[in-house]
C-alpha positions, 0 to 999 in steps of 0.5 A: 393593584396589579403587580409588575411581571419581570422578564425572565432572561434565562435560556431553556436548555432542556430541549438542547440536552434532549437533542444531545442525548439523542445524537449521543445514542445514535453515534454510540450505536452507529460507531461499531458498524463503521469498519475502516480498512487496515493498512500495515506499513513497514516502519522506518528502520525495520528490516524489510526483506528477510531473505534475498529476493529470488528475482530483482527488477531494478528501474533506474532514473533513466527508465532503464530496466535490469533484471537480477536473478538469484544467482547474481547474474544481471540482464541490463538494458531491457524494455518492459516487455523484454524484462517481463519475458525474462522474469517469466523464464527465470521464475518458471525455472526457479519454482515448482510447477505446482506453485504460483510463479515466485517472488519478484522484488522491484527496486526503483531509484527514488527519482523514478516516476511512480507511474513507471513502478506501478506500470511494472507492477501491473505488467507483472500481475498480468504476466501471472506473477503473484508475489511482487514486493518493493525493495526499500533502503533501511534508514541508519 
């Protein structure tokens, strides 16, 4: 007499475990090789400026530009080209000729378009001003 064979209702998980172990090893080897860029952002409430900037460029909501030098004198109603020329003169007078042209900070109204701030940053870089920063208000 023949014995009846019963169907086995089990899943063979050995191939699944083999694939998972291979993937685990691949990711463990590849993970240290992936380098992400580091970004250091100022934290909220941190004092962003240790000292008063030598030259401050102020961009108002109506797109008017003012340049404030280290002595507190403000030059208002300037266009971008005029502001760049004024900054170059002020920076050259304040810096040692052997050093790169000095620190400039941009203070923009929060309603100013990002394009205006980036345009000023680009124009300052093209003018040879290497140290440009952005002023921010510390939260209370």
